[in-house]
NUZA-685036 format. One record per residue (C-alpha): x, y, z. Coordinates in nm, 4 decimals. Layout:
<rs>
R        c1        c2        c3
R         X         Y         Z
...
</rs>
This chain:
<rs>
R        c1        c2        c3
R    9.8106   12.2613   11.6858
R    9.6637   11.9593   11.5107
R    9.9964   11.8273   11.3836
R   10.1805   11.7060   11.6969
R   10.3855   11.4116   11.5803
R   10.7269   11.4326   11.7545
R   10.9057   11.2016   11.5122
R   10.8590   10.9791   11.2113
R   10.6309   10.6743   11.2189
R   10.8114   10.3647   11.1006
R   10.7330    9.9950   11.1213
R   10.9808    9.7120   11.2037
R   10.9361    9.5735   10.8500
R   11.0380    9.9049   10.6930
R   11.3327    9.9337   10.9355
R   11.4654    9.6011   10.8063
R   11.4501    9.7224   10.4428
R   11.6215   10.0487   10.5345
R   11.9047    9.8762   10.7168
R   11.9610    9.6436   10.4181
R   11.9524    9.9245   10.1593
R   12.1959   10.1427   10.3533
R   12.4432    9.8567   10.3439
R   12.3655    9.7535    9.9881
R   12.3830   10.1056    9.8454
R   12.6806   10.1895   10.0697
R   12.5082   10.5002   10.1918
R   12.6942   10.6904   10.4621
R   12.4597   10.8609   10.7060
R   12.6207   11.1025   10.9450
R   12.5594   11.0441   11.3152
R   12.3898   11.3427   11.4771
R   12.6198   11.5275   11.7182
R   12.5593   11.5376   12.0948
R   12.4437   11.9009   12.0942
R   12.1824   11.8496   11.8191
R   12.0792   11.5232   11.9817
R   11.9971   11.6992   12.3109
R   11.8156   11.9786   12.1193
R   11.6155   11.7205   11.9254
R   11.5037   11.5521   12.2450
R   11.3887   11.8793   12.3940
R   11.2058   11.9837   12.0769
R   11.0350   11.6465   12.0426
R   10.8978   11.6813   12.3969
R   10.7712   12.0307   12.3180
R   10.6021   11.9132   12.0013
R   10.4297   11.6248   12.1793
R   10.3042   11.8686   12.4512
R   10.2175   12.1823   12.2595
R   10.2522   12.0998   11.8911
R   10.4682   12.4083   11.8352
R   10.7692   12.5091   12.0484
R   10.6942   12.8295   12.2357
R   10.9696   13.0209   12.0483
R   10.7837   12.9730   11.7171
R   10.4542   13.0989   11.5734
R   10.2555   12.9580   11.2750
R   10.0678   13.2267   11.0803
R    9.8632   13.2339   10.7610
R   10.0205   13.4259   10.4744
R    9.8770   13.6192   10.1829
R    9.9151   13.5339    9.8118
R    9.7652   13.1829    9.8587
R   10.1013   13.0656    9.9984
R    9.9331   12.9041   10.2955
R   10.0865   12.9066   10.6420
R   10.4345   12.9981   10.7481
R   10.6492   12.9445   11.0577
R   10.8163   13.2400   11.2248
R   11.0600   13.2911   11.5149
R   10.8704   13.4802   11.7855
R   10.9749   13.8520   11.7966
R   11.0599   13.8113   12.1685
R   11.2531   13.4838   12.1247
R   11.6293   13.4419   12.1291
R   11.8064   13.4102   11.7973
R   11.8328   13.0584   11.6549
R   12.2028   13.0007   11.5935
R   12.3554   12.8524   11.2804
R   12.3789   12.4749   11.3255
R   12.0986   12.4551   11.5846
R   11.8436   12.1775   11.5488
R   11.4970   12.3057   11.4517
R   11.2993   11.9775   11.4601
R   11.2742   11.6319   11.3030
R   11.0644   11.6281   10.9843
R   10.8018   11.3888   11.1074
R   10.5545   11.1834   10.8990
R   10.4476   10.8350   10.7938
R   10.7183   10.6317   10.6347
R   10.6296   10.3992   10.3495
R   10.7771   10.2296   10.0418
R   10.6219   10.3360    9.7091
R   10.6898   10.2444    9.3469
R   10.9504   10.4835    9.2152
R   10.7614   10.5730    8.8981
R   10.4307   10.6334    9.0741
R   10.3071   10.9919    9.0661
R   10.1910   11.1270    9.3999
R   10.1366   11.4466    9.5951
R   10.4883   11.5112    9.7124
R   10.4310   11.8610    9.8553
R   10.4781   11.7290   10.2109
R   10.7201   11.4453   10.1399
R   11.0843   11.3610   10.1407
R   11.2460   11.0587    9.9690
R   11.5637   10.9777   10.1636
R   11.6366   10.6514    9.9740
R   11.5656   10.5557    9.6133
R   11.6353   10.2600    9.3852
R   11.5190   10.0058    9.6381
R   11.4633    9.6478    9.5038
R   11.2166    9.4555    9.7207
R   11.1971    9.0818    9.7586
R   10.8817    8.8994    9.6508
R   10.7440    8.8746   10.0070
R   10.8266    9.2418   10.0659
R   10.6380    9.3517    9.7562
R   10.3413    9.1476    9.8705
R   10.3570    9.3282   10.2064
R   10.4190    9.6880   10.0935
R   10.2587    9.6908    9.7469
R    9.9472    9.4734    9.7632
R    9.7819    9.6193    9.4515
R   10.0503    9.5042    9.2090
R   10.1859    9.1690    9.0976
R   10.5428    9.0892    9.1834
R   10.8069    9.2230    8.9448
R   11.1719    9.1586    9.0255
R   11.2952    9.4764    8.8609
R   11.0413    9.7213    8.9965
R   11.2164    9.9892    9.2013
R   11.0798   10.1607    9.5141
R   11.1499   10.4770    9.7124
R   11.1403   10.5405   10.0859
R   10.8916   10.8186   10.1498
R   10.8429   11.0359   10.4596
R   10.4990   11.1884   10.4139
R   10.3658   11.4619   10.6490
R   10.0418   11.5210   10.4525
R    9.8149   11.3522   10.7043
R   10.0458   11.3072   11.0094
R   10.3378   11.5357   11.0944
R   10.4407   11.8347   11.2914
R   10.4955   12.2064   11.2404
R   10.7841   12.1476   10.9999
R   10.5267   12.0755   10.7265
R   10.4361   12.4476   10.7402
R   10.7908   12.5657   10.6817
R   10.7764   12.7189   10.3354
R   11.0026   12.6616   10.0349
R   11.2660   12.9089    9.9287
R   11.5666   12.9174    9.6994
R   11.7252   13.1348    9.9673
R   11.6597   12.9241   10.2829
R   11.7752   12.9717   10.6397
R   11.6983   12.6048   10.7236
R   11.8452   12.2925   10.5671
R   11.7276   11.9281   10.5780
R   11.9916   11.6748   10.6875
R   11.9811   11.2957   10.6993
R   12.1088   11.1748   11.0336
R   12.1506   10.8459   11.2165
R   12.0122   10.8704   11.5697
R   12.2297   10.6576   11.8091
R   12.1357   10.5097   12.1430
R   12.1313   10.7978   12.3892
R   12.0495   10.9129   12.7427
R   11.7858   11.1664   12.6230
R   11.5036   10.9240   12.5674
R   11.5084   10.9370   12.1872
R   11.4569   10.6069   12.0058
R   11.7527   10.5218   11.7841
R   11.6983   10.5471   11.4069
R   11.9243   10.4423   11.1185
R   11.8008   10.7390   10.9106
R   11.5895   11.0426   10.9965
R   11.5259   11.3819   10.8327
R   11.6205   11.6629   11.0644
R   11.5877   12.0382   11.0005
R   11.8973   12.2377   11.1018
R   11.9464   12.6162   11.0956
R   12.1570   12.6953   10.7884
R   12.2373   13.0459   10.9225
R   12.1395   13.2621   11.2153
R   11.7664   13.3113   11.2328
R   11.6608   13.6379   11.3907
R   11.3446   13.7196   11.5859
R   11.0517   13.7866   11.3580
R   11.2058   13.6071   11.0569
R   11.0261   13.3328   10.8714
R   11.1824   12.9824   10.8646
R   11.2397   12.8668   10.5082
R   11.3831   12.5481   10.3561
R   11.4720   12.4507   10.0009
R   11.2690   12.1411    9.9089
R   11.4363   11.8501    9.7352
R   11.3887   11.9412    9.3714
R   11.3487   12.3182    9.4064
R   11.0908   12.5452    9.2570
R   10.9271   12.3072    8.9998
R   10.8806   12.0282    9.2497
R   10.7281   12.2342    9.5300
R   10.5143   12.4882    9.3546
R   10.4070   12.2543    9.0751
R   10.2890   11.9766    9.3076
R   10.1250   12.2235    9.5439
R    9.9387   12.3862    9.2494
R   10.0456   12.7260    9.3794
R   10.1775   13.0017    9.1564
R   10.5539   13.0263    9.2243
R   10.6240   13.2892    9.4908
R   10.9775   13.4000    9.5573
R   11.0497   13.4285    9.9277
R   11.3463   13.5039   10.1518
R   11.3508   13.5087   10.5337
R   11.2763   13.8817   10.5142
R   10.9940   13.8764   10.2554
R   10.7472   13.8386   10.5421
R   10.8320   13.9122   10.9013
R   10.6456   13.9073   11.2283
R   10.6103   14.2405   11.4120
R   10.6126   14.2874   11.7878
R   10.2318   14.2873   11.7790
R   10.2481   13.9437   11.5998
R   10.1230   14.0826   11.2707
R   10.2644   13.9793   10.9352
R   10.4665   14.2632   10.7718
R   10.5480   14.2256   10.4027
R   10.8711   14.3618   10.2612
R   10.8320   14.6835   10.0633
R   11.0210   14.5294    9.7747
R   10.8034   14.3062    9.5545
R   10.9246   13.9519    9.4728
R   11.0660   13.8923    9.1253
R   10.8372   13.7269    8.8716
</rs>
């Protein structure tokens, strides 16, 4: 698989802004628990080596939906609360009112006020403005991992959490904030992994320029012969 980024790409300069804003905005970011931390370390190694953990399969879907990620029919069930993977991508600071292709992006922090020297560093095209607000963006459009292929659904079985990654014995670099996908419910062999994107239907389908397509984990499933099987019931319009 082309997208084999184990975790987010973040510079030291951005880290400083994040630390300041978490304090300034009094944001409380939950520390990831030991179980999920260990799972995350194992998954990150698998992504770096293969791109896709062996229990998962990425397949192209019909209806111009693109690709989807499925639990292999022979794999063990993914239990509720189990870590799926970090949502990896390039982290940047962008003007908050700037329109962009957000189909592969998360914005964990908004309403960031940058100092003059920070604006010069992160926003070279614009003149300094003391009241211009910025957002922290995690963008997997060009660099990411298989999580970018997990489709949107209003009935998801995966949920995105913001976690702080502490110092640990598993080899994971600490992070003050990171987007991590966690199983919202039990995911059974053959089911598609689905997550509800930040602003729901309008944000995802509108930005992606795809006709809205209602999906649940059972709308498409993977057969034992690794073929996509569509549900007999048609999705609502």
